N, C-alpha and C positions, 0 to 999 in steps of 0.2 A: 504494500500500500504506500503510495506517495503521500507525504504529509507536508503541508505548507501553510504559511500565514500570509494574510494580505490586508491592506487597508481599503481595498475596493469592496463595495457592497456585494453581497452574494448574488443579488439580482443580475449584476453585470458579469458574474463569473461563468465558467463553463460547466458549472454543476447542474445536474438534472434534478436534484432534490435539495431543498433548503430547510435546515432545522432552526427553529426559533423558540427560545424559552421565555416564559412569562411568569412573573411573580404574582402572588396574591395581592389584591388591593392596588395593583399598578396597571396602567394602560400600556398598550403597545407603543413603541417609539415610532417616530415618523419614518416612512420608507416602505414598510410591508404593505401588501395589497389590502384594500378595504374589506375584502372577503374574510380575512382573518379576524378583523374586529367584529364583523357581523356574526361570525361563528362563536366568539366569546360572549357577545351580547345575547345570543339565542340559547346559550347553554350547550351547544353542540361541542364546543371546546371548553375545557375547564382549566382553572389555574391551580388546582390541587396537585400535589406532588405526583409525578409520573403519568398524569392523565394525558392521553395522546389524541390528536385529531389530524386528519389529512385533508388538504385542500389543493385544488388545481387553479392556478392563476398566473397570468403573464408568462405563459409558456413553461412553467416549472411546477414541480410538486412541492408542497409546503407541509412540513411536519411541525405542528404546534404542540409543545410539551409544557405541562405545568411544573413549576419549580417550587411551589409551596411558599411559605413565608420567608421573606428575605432575611429576617432576623435569625431564623433557624437554619439557614442554608449554609452548608459546609462544602469543601472540595469533594468529599465523598458523595454528597448528594449530587454533585455535578457528574461524577463518574457513573452513578446509578442512572441518572437521567439520560446520559449519553448512551448507555447500554440499552435502555428502553428504546431510544430513537433508532439505534443500529438494528435492533431486532425487527422493528417495523419497516425500516428501509430495506432489509433483506426480503421481506414479503413482497415489496413493490418493485423488486429488481433494480435497486439504485446502483449506479455505477460510480458517480462522483457526488459526494455529500459535502455541503458547505454549512458550517455552523456559524450563525450570526450571533456574536457575543452580545448578551443583553446589556442595556444601558447600565453603567456603573460596574460592569464586570471587569475584574482585574486579570493579571497574568496567571494567578493561581487557578482561577476558574477556567481560563483557556487551556492550561495544562491538564486540568481534570477532565475536560471534554475530550481532549486528545487521548489521554490514557484510557478513559472509559470506552471510547470508540474502538481503539486498537485491541484492547483486551477482549472485548465482546465479539470482535470480528474473528477470533481464534477458532480454529477447528483442527482436529488431528486426523488426517486421512492418509498417513504415510503407508499403511499396509493394506489399504483397500484396493481391490482389483480395478476399480474405476475412479481414480483420484480426480480432483477438480481440474478443469482445463486451464491452460495458461491465462485465459481471459477472465478467470475467476468463477466460471460457471461450472455446475456439476454435470454428471453424465446425462441427466434428462433436461439440460438447459437451464436449470434453476441456478440463479446467481448466489454464490456462497460467500464471496468476499468483495469488498469495495476495491475499486481501482485507485481512488484518491480521496483524501480528506483535506478540506480547506477550512481554515479558521479566519473569519473576517472580523476585524476590530477597528476601532477608531485610531488606535495607536499601534505602531509596529511591534509585533510580538514574535518575530522570527526566531530569536535565540531561545526563548522560553518554550515555544512550540516544538522546536527541534530537540531540545533537551527532554521534554516529555515523551516524544516519540522514541528516543533511545531507551528510556526507562521502560516504557510499555513493551517494546520489542524484546528487551531482556527478560521481562516477565514471561512472555510467550515462549522464548527460547528455553527457559527453565521448565515450562510446562511440556515442551517437546521432549526434554530429557526424562521427565517423570513418566510420560506416557509410553515411552519405548519399552518393549518387553525385555525381560531379564536375559533371554537368549541372544538378544541383539545388544543391549546396553550392558555389557559386562564391565567389571572394574577397569579392564584394559581399554575398552571402548570409551568409557568416561574420561580416562586419563588422556587418550588421544584427542578427544574433543577439546579438553583444556589446553593441550599442547598446540593445537591448531589455532586457538584464540591467541596464544602467545606469539605465534608467527604472524598473525594478521594485524594485531593491534600494537601500535608503537608504544614503547615504554613498559610493556607487560612481559615479564619473564616467567617461565613455567618449568619446574623441575619435577620429574616423575621417578619414583624409586619403587622397586618391586620387592618380592619376598625376602631375598637375600639381604637387601639394604635395610629392610625393616628389622630383621633379626640382628643385623650388625649394629643397629641403633639400640638394641636391647628393648625393643617395644614388645615385650612379652604378652601384654594384654591384647594388643591389636593382632599380633601373630597368632594367638590362640584362637581367635574368632575365625581367622582366614584359613587355618590349617585343615579344615574339613572339606574345602572345595578344591577342585582341580584348577579353577580359574586363578590366575595370578592376581594377588591384591596390589593396590597402588596407593602409595603415599604421594599425594599431589601437593606441591608447594608453589604458590603463585606470589609474585612480588611486583609491586608497582610503587613508584615514587614520582608524584606529579610535579609539574613546574612550580617553583617557589614554594615547595611543601614545607610545612612547619608543624610543630606540635609533636605529641607522642606518636609512636608507631601503632596504628590500629591493627588488631588481629581478628580475622574471621576464621572460624573453625566450623566445618560442616561434616555431619555424619552421612556417609554414602554407602549403605548396605544395599547393593543393587538387587538382592533378593534375600529375604529373611524367612527361612522356613522354621526358625526357632532352634535349629540344630538338633541335638539329642533330645532336648526338651521340646518336642515337636508341637507346632501349633495345630489347632483344629483345621480340618480340610476346608470348611466353609470360608469363603472369601480369602483363602490363602493367596489367590492370584493377585490380590491387591498389595501383597507385600513387596511388589516391585517398586512401590512408592516409598520404601524405606530409605531411599537415597535422596529424598526431597531436600533435606538440609544441605547436602553437598551440591545439588543442582542450583539452589538459591545462592550459595556462596560463589560458585564459579561464574554464574551470569551476573551477579552483583559486581564482582571484581571487573568483569569485562565492561559493564556499563560505566563504572567509575573511570576505567582507563580510556574509554572512548570519549567521555566527557572531559578528560584531562583535568580532573579535580586536583587541587593543590593539597594532597594528603600523602602520607606514607602508609602503605598498606601491605600486610603480609597475610596470606590466606593459606590454610592447611585443610585438606580434605582427605579423609581416610576412606578408601573405597575397597569393598570386599563383599563376598557372599557369606552367608551363614547357613551351612548345609550339614546334614548328618552323614557320617561315613565312618570307616574304620579308623580314620585319623583324627576325627573331630575331638574337640575338647569335651570332657565329660563332667556331669554334675559331681562336685566334690574335688575336682582338680584345683590346684593352687598354681597361679601364674604370677610372674613378677613384672610389674609395670616399668616403664622407662626410668622412673624416679626412684626405683628400688623398693617401692611398697609391694607387699604380697597381697593377692586377692583370691579369696575362695570363690570359685565359679559354681555356685549352688543352683543356678538356673541358666542354661545356655541361651535361653530366649531373652535374657537381659544383656544382650551383646553390645548394644549401642554405647553404654557407659564404659565398656572396656575399650572400644575403639577410640572414643573421645578422650579417655584418660591419657592415652599416649599421644594423641594428636594435640591436645591442649598443652601438654608438657613440651612437645616439639615446638609449638608456636612460641611459648615463652622463652624456651632455650634459643630460639632463632631471633629474638629481639622484640616480640610483641609486648606492648606496654598497657594496652587496654583491649580486652578480649570480648568478642561477641560470638556466642556458640549457638548454632542453629541445628535442630535435630528433631526428627519424629521419634521421640525417645520412649514415651510410655503412654499407654491408653488411659492411665490414671488421670491424666490432665483433662481428658474428655469427660470423665465421670465428674470431675470437679467443676469444670467451666463450660462444658458443652462445646459447640462449634463456633460460638460467637467470639470468644477471646482466646488468644494464645497465652500460655503460662509464661511468666517472666520471673526469674530469680536473679538477684544481683547482690553483691556485697559492697556496692558503691552507689550511694544515693544520687550523685550527680549523673553518673552514667545511666542509671535506671531512669531518671527523669528525662534524659535526652531520648532514650528509646521509647518511652511512653509517649512523648510529644511527637516523635517521628511516626509512631503508630497511629496517632490521631490524624496527622496530616495525610497519611497514605491510605487510611481506612483499614489497616492491618492492626487492629486494636489489641493490646496486651493487658493482662492483669497481674500485678506483682504479688507474688506469694511470700509469706513470711519466712525468715531464716532465723535459726537459733542454734547455738552450739549443742543444745541437748539433742537435736536431730542426729548429730554425728554419732551418738551412742548407739543408734539403731544400725549403723553401718559396721560396727565392730565385728570382726570374724571370730569364729571359735578356734580356728587353727592358723589363720593368717591375719594380716593386719586389717583387712576389710572383707565384707561379704557383699557380693554383687547383687544379691536379691534376698534381703532379709525376709524371714517368714512372718514377721509380725503384721505385715500389710498395713502399716501405719504411714501416713503422710507419703503416699506412693510417689507423687510427683516431686515433692521437696527432697526426698532422700537421694534421688538420682540427679539433683541439680547442683547448685553451687557448694553445699557442704561436702558432698562427695568429691568434688573437684579440688576443694581445699585439702582434704585428706590425701588426695593423690598428688599433691605437690604443687598445684598451680593456684592455690588458695586465694589469698587476697589479691585483688586486681592491683597491679603496680600503679601507684598514685603519683601524680605530678603535683608538686607543691613547692612553696617558697620557704626557704629557711636562711635568714641572714642575706648575704649577697650572692649566694650560690643557688642555682636551680638544681634541685636534687630529685632523683627518681628512686623510689623505694621499690626494689625488684628482687625476685628470687636469685639464687646464686648462678643460675644459668646465664644471667646477664653479664657475669664477670668477663667471659670471653669476648662478648661484644664490646664491653667497655675497654678491654685491653686493645682491641683492634682500633678503637677510636683514639686511644693514647698514641699508638704508633702513627696513625694517619695524621694526627695533629702535630707530631714532633717535627715541624718544619718552621721556617723563619717567620718573623713577625715584628711589628713595631713595639718598642718598649712601653710599658704602662705601669701604673702603680696599682697594687692589689693587696688584699689582706688574706692571709692563710686562715683556714677555719679553726674553730675552737680557741679563739682569742690570741692567736699568734701575732707578734708585732707586725706593724705595717712595714713593708719592705719594697725595694725597687726590683722589678723582675721584667723580663721580656714577655711578649704575648704568648710565646710557646710555653714558657714556664707557668704562666698564669693558667693557661688551659690545662696543662698537665696537672697542676695542683687541684683544679676543679674536678678533673676526671678521677684522680686518685681519691679525693674526698668522696666522690660519688661511689666509687668501688668500696670505700670504707662503709658507707651507709648500706650498700647492698649486702655486705658481709654481716653487719649487725642485724639485718632483717631476717636472716635465714636460720634459725635453729641450729641444728648440728650438721648442716649440709656442707659439702666441700666448697671451699672458696680458694681464691688464688691471689697471692701477693705477686706483684710484677716488678721486675727490674728493667728499666729502659736502657739498653746498651746498644748504641748506634741504632740500627733498624731492627734489632732482634729483641724478642721478648722471652724472658726466662720465667717459667712458672714454678712455684714452690707450693704444692698442695699442703693444706693443713688438714691432716687426717682426723677422722673421728676416733675418740677413745671410748672404751666401754668399761669404765671402772668407777661406779659410784654415782650418787645423785647430783654431784657438782660438775658433771661433765659439761653441760651447756655453759656454765659460768666460766670454766676453764677456756672453752673455745671462744666465748665472747671476749674475754681478756686477750687471748692470743691473737685473734683476728684484729682487734682494735689496735693493739700495739704493733703488730707486724706491718699492717698497711699504713698506720700513722707514722712509723719511722721513715718509710719511704716518702710519705707526703712531706714530712718535716725536712728530710734531706733535700728534696726538690726545691722547697720554698726557701730554705736557709742558704743553700749553696747557689741558688739562681742558675742552675744548670739543667739542661734537658737530659743529661746523663748522670743522674745522682749516683753517688757511691753507695753500694749496698752495705748496710751495717753488718758486721760479722755475725751478729746474733740472728740474722734472718737466713742463714745458710740452711740447706736441706740436711739438718742434723738434729740430734737430740738436744733439747734445751732443759736445763734444770730449773728448779724453783728459784734459786739465787740468780740465775741468768735472766729470768723473766723480770725480776725486780730491777736488775741492772738496766735492762732495756727501758723499763718504765721511767727510771731516773733520767736516762739520756733524753727521752722524749720530753719529760717535765722541764729539763733545762732549756728547751726551746719554746716553752710556754704552753705545752700541752697539759691536758687534764688527766690525772691518774685515775685508774679504775678504783672504785670505792671498796671492792672486795679483793682479797688476796687469794690466789689459787694455790694448790699444792700438787705434788706429784710431777709427772713428766708428760710431755706431749711432743709430737713431731711437728716441725715447721719446715 
């Protein structure tokens, strides 16, 4: 369908049908034929929402649609009205439809009319023996699709109309993926579709990894779901960075189980054919990324889609099996039909480890949400009020409304396993939607959404330890020349003169320090910048006593802080590595010596003293 905007009245366009909306208690604007006003006066046409009437005047067909009260009208009402008009236009074999924007209508209404028309014009005929003809007509001559859509308005709306067309076409492309049968849309076929988008769209890169790479990444939960099928699973990673992009890296994660039989915990036969739709979250993510890239939006975006089948076989994961997720957590698989949370656990971890700072996870995860909310709302769970508010507002604008469900740490108790860390399908049947949402993701290691906030003069990102490698790459990338400036080291260090390189290095090391302090007992990395090389010194976990986390907290703080102080104090992009940060065993006395050295540079000492030994 060709979509365009014009400032020329519809009467002078080449459209064979003109659509015109009218609000309650308002008269038609000047320009339409008198016959339309007479139809309203006689009651043949009404102003109530979605009421339709057809007239023939001045060589064109006219579709008059009621829009209801202007005070209650929203963009979603516009989409619904446009869909009603498109349905009637199909009955009268319309080829070119022109929407005359009502008086006072803005660009949001124009976009809604475009989206409603394109989405309602959709049909899926790929596998029919007599598909629609190139001219849009069916086998019996019935017109199934519009050739063109024109939006006429007093002001130019070309950009907004084109944007709406891209979004609506992306919606229909996702529907095409959903409707394809599982013997056609295998995980490999879905990955190939994503790869083709990467080749077609400028600025979009796509990486696809198969079973061996998934195992190499230690994605044991994802691999367990995939092991029952002969079809190769696919870990699809899409990256886009728009022009003049700023802000945190947004992460989309989608579940794409291209067919879900339930595995060994087999689903009932009735309506099992609909389980081809269990890849809908992945389809939405792939086409959303494609639309964002086509629109050249100024954002940084990372998308991860886990594609697999869930089938029973002699190799399938069995109820009672225990698998290990990418973050090291063990999961009891007590129901193989609760596979989506296993796939997403590893995909979410991969997204965070790859640099995503704010995550949006889309999935057909559980029927429990339909029991709770029906088909009107989608369930929303979030551990960040600001992000949740943005998604709720976006849902209102697009008509995809969501309802936020509560989160509480007590829900996590329901997830505890009897033999492993977690149970993928607790038998209590309590809070069925919530327990597979954000609390489970937090226990699987991607818990709190990395938050962007201000602290002092430094912009800090609180992120899991997986961000450490990304921060290290940033340190190396930034270790290049710059103009001198004055800056202040964190934690009260004295004001010093340093170059731009050293100032950025100090900020990044401080950011790494914050990341380290945020992560419980996970592995973190202290970095030495030596020319262009980066040397890593893992701080390993210890397993002796209740004070383990405190020891690591002190160790990480001092190890990274020493590097930070060395960089700030020496004003060099190649700070000398303090002897106490070598990859060797450090004693209790050695730790205190390091603290004293840091304190001499104005740092703040840990308030608690640790004992025993640790590896640095």
